[in-house]
N, C-alpha and C positions, 0 to 999 in steps of 0.2 A: 821134221819138226818135232821136238820132245816137248813134253809138258811142261818141263821146268825152264825151258826157254820162250814159251809163249808170251806175248804181251796181253795179260789177262784184261786189261783197260779196254782192248779194241777187238779181240777176237776171242772165240771159245774153240775149243778143239772139236774137229769132226770125229765121227765114229773111227775112221781110219786112223787118225792121230792117236786116239785112245787106245785102239788095239795094237798099235805100233810102239807104245810106251812100255817102259819097264813096270809101271805101276799095273798095267793090265796083266802082265805076267804074274804078279805078286797076287793079285786079286783072284785070278784064274787058279793058281796053284792052291790059294787058301780055300777056295770054295771047292774045288775038287777034294781036297783034304776032309772036308765037311760031308761030302757025299754028292755034290753036285754033279750032274751028267749031262748037263746041256752044252750048249755052243758058247764060246768066249763072246762073241758079239751079242747074243742074248743076254748073257750074263751082265755085261757092261751097259746095255741100253736099258734093260728092264729092271735090274736089281740094284745097281750101284746109285744111290741117291743122296743128296739132290744134285751133286756136282755134274752129273751127265744129262740133265733134263733137256738141255739145248740140244745134245746129241741124239737123244730119242726123238725129240721134235723133227729134226732134220731127217732121220732115218725113216720116219713114217709120213712124212709130208706129202708124198705122192699117193698114198692111200688114205689121206685125211684131207679132202678139199675143204675150202671155207665154204660157208653157206651159200654164198653168191656163185663160187665156182661150180657147187653141186647143182644149183638151181639153173645154171646155164649149160650144164653138161648133159651127156647122152642118158643119164640115168635120174633126170630131174624128177620124173614121176615116182620112181622108187624112194628116193631121199624124202620126197614130201610125204609118202604113205609112212615111212619110219618114222618121221618127226611126229606126225599125228598120233601114231600108235604110242610113241614115247611120252607124248603129253597126256594122252589118255590113261596110261600106266601110272604116271605120276599123280593125276588127279585121283585115280582109284585108291591109291596109297595114302591120300591126303598128305601129300607131301609138301604142300604149301598152303597158305591162307590168304585169300585176297582181302586187301585192305584198301581203304580210301585214301 
């Protein structure tokens, strides 16, 4: 499937679709010309914005469970401790103000 033939109202390109597109080759070529030394997939998923945010989400879904998935998973205790640490860090930074 090429990016130009996709039905943009009902589907978004996968990482594989993006990497197989002529656009990917052009973006990779341009980035390499500017000194980029990483992988094409990393370039497409992490740096091309905002067109590929859905692809980035799909690529990292397995590594980023929802809150409820994390709390039911084998590492629930670690997730809970990390969440508590994150809240404490934000409180220490005065990142928000409690309002009534």
